[in-house]
C-alpha positions, 0 to 999 in steps of 0.5 A: 608171429615170430619171423626168420632172420631172412624175413626180418632182413627184407621187411623190418623197418620199412613201409612205416606210415608217415606221422604228423611231422612234416620235414622242412625239405623234401626227402629223397624218395628212392623207392621204385614203386609205392604201396596204396592202402588197398588194391582199389586205390592202387587201381585209381592211382595207376589210372590217374583217377586220383593223385598218388604214386605207383611207379617211379617211372610215372612219378616220384614225390621228390621229382614232383616237388621239383616239378611243382617248384619250377612250374611256379617259377615259370607260371606254367601248368605242369612240369616234367623233370628229365635226366638231362637238358637234352632229354628235356629238349627231345621229349618237348619236341616229341610232344610238340609233334604228337598229332602234328605235321612232322616238321620242325622250324628251328632257330639257326643259332642254337646249342650244338647238341640241339642241332645234333638231336634234330639232325641225327635223331629226328631227321632219320625218323622222317621229321623235316628240319628247317633252319631259320634266322629267328630274329627275322620275322619275315623269314619265320613267317615263310618257314612256319606253314606246315610245321608241327613245332617251332623251336628257339632259345630265349638268349641263343648259345653262344652269340646271345641273339634275342628273338621276339618270343611273343611275335614268333609265338603268334606266327607259330600258332597261326600256322597250327604249330607248337612253340617250344623255347629253351630258356636255359640262358635266361632263366625265369629271373629274366623272362618267362616264355609261357607268359609270352605265348610259348607252349613249352619252356625247357631248362637244363637244370644242370645250369643256373637252376641247380647252379653248383656243378653237381646235378645233371638234369633238365625240365620241361614246363608246359601249358595245360594243353600239352601237359597230358601228352608230355606225361604220356610220352614220359610214362612210355619211354621214361627219360625221368630224373633221379630223386637224388638229383631232384633233391639237389636241384631243389636245394640249388634253386633256393639260392638261384635268384640271389646267384643269378642277380650277382652273376648278371651284375658280374657279366655286365661289368666284365662285358664293359671292361672287355670291350675296352681291352685292346686284345678283344675284337668283339664282345657279345652281351645283351645289355650292349646298346649296339646289340643287333636285337636291342629293340627286342631286348628293351621290350622283353627283358627287365631293365636290370639283369641281361644274363650272365653269359659274355661271349667275345672274340680275341683279336687275331687268335687261331685255335692254338692261341685260344687253347693257350689262353684257356691254359693261362687262366688261374681262377676261371675254370675251363669246363664244358658247362655254364651257370655254376657258382664259379666262373667258367669259359668254354671254347665252342669249337671244341665243345658245345658246337664241336659236332656241328658241320664247319659250314653250319658253324660259319653260318652261325658266326662261330669263329676260331677266335670265339670264346664263351664266359659264364660269370660266377659269383666271385669278385668281378675284379678278380675275374677280370684280373684273371682274364686280363693276365691270360689275354696278356 
């Protein structure tokens, strides 16, 4: 049938049936909706009676591939790719509180934006929030009764505390709470919280997993028990990742273990050297035998990598001095992120924990002289030389 140019412009070239070929990487599926073979199949797919795709807010083939990949890395049941790490944290907490008491027990040493989402989003909705030293199991045991969600980080941001995930999981479950762990700093290379009793694990995909500073995204990996609730809430308010970002994240993850291995080795070398530098007051790094959580670290983390973050205090420095130190860096990049291939420094006082009330920052141990370094994959000698000339 002959068609007008207006009709051809809309339909020609689209909606071809896939052939027998298989692309070696997952394509970017930008479609907002999908066609089934007939209306009956669409009904079954939309009703989740059979696998398939109908609408991109519910599911997307590119996103599904990323979710399958990260689920495999974490040995979980299923995942949800989200538009940011904080979107992942928010929907994980909402999933945990679904049909549970509206109380969150959270580690008192966490990322500043996590503090913000609890204080400024969940509290006004009537959710009680209790802050606890997650490394003090007696304090956790006293806090968890009546909680619907317990939240912690594997390696805390920015002071690198390491709580006993398996023991906290036991306490949370005994109280009937859902246990959520943000494992952005550790990644599946170091630890897999679901294997230690967590119900959901969250990552900022922006960081080590994607790893190249070109993706904003997050992901929640869940056990079977919580997966349907997670997807149901996602279908309701749609905090989903775009397919282009999913594609970039998958591409980054292909080299993530190699990058992480190098970054952890560099971080260990940097931490050792900084501990001997007279300009440094204190170094925080999980491999330090004097780390306050050394016994837990030996029990839960592998012998080799201990993470790629080094936090340190500069002796006698105030805010102005710390800003001058950052300005003097020539190789290390001053940016409000971590986990990229390039080494990065972040000053918590003006970035990650800027909006945390000063009294709470003080309780967390975040001082004016504190800075966080994310080790990249460059030569450790070059990173150290840059840090040393800036400190001088």
